[in-house]
Phi, psi and omega in degrees: 000313177298323178294315177297326178290317175298318174298318177300314191286322175304309178305310183302316180295317179297320178289319177298321173292321174306310181299316179301322179294319183292320180290320175298320174305311182293323180290322178295321180290330176291322181294317186289336176282340178288327180245128179236168174304327183289322179256006175263353185247130184225100172273134176308134179222103185312323182294340178259009180277165183254118181290142171241173179296334182246000184163237180203176176218144181227115178275120177274321171232098186286167177300135180097336182292324177250140174301325184281358181083005176292135177227156171221128177225157171249134173243153183231127173232140176291166177309128177082357189255156174230140183288333169193172187283161176307137180211179178235154163194165173300150179085144180283156175220147177228126171264136169232113187290126179259318178211150182094187181242122174251150173248125187257137179242124173217121174044050173086356174238143183237152177208168174239164179201153179250194181310140180073024173252139176250154183221110177266134176247105173299149177320138178053017173275149173279125185210163181188162180222139185215162178274111175266005184250188184251008177234164172312143176253112172250138182204155172268143176242119186246112183218144174248108181286133175287154187304340183284336185258009182279000000 
């Protein structure tokens, strides 16, 4: 009798877990159908960039594409220019220099860096980036926007 009860309990447990696994697989399958090789590749196109007062920006992963708020954009600023004044905001931000020389500002201090240099800006720190060189400054901005800023 105990064996029959134990087997019944084990069978019920297996059925419940199988059902949960099937639901998880369906959700995962829906996400994998949402993103395809065609919509997961974004090649830079200057004609699709957004002109700014000091250059342009191009969104590789725009706001709203990913549910967690992660974004990636490339910004370009001309010599001696900054995309905006030092500021603060919720959420961490990372700059990655592709071309040119950047001046980094973080909480009252500055330094410079060139290609293949990253600059991490912790949440609510005062930070900024500007072009300290004589050529274009191109850099990636990687940021996860809080839901309230979308």
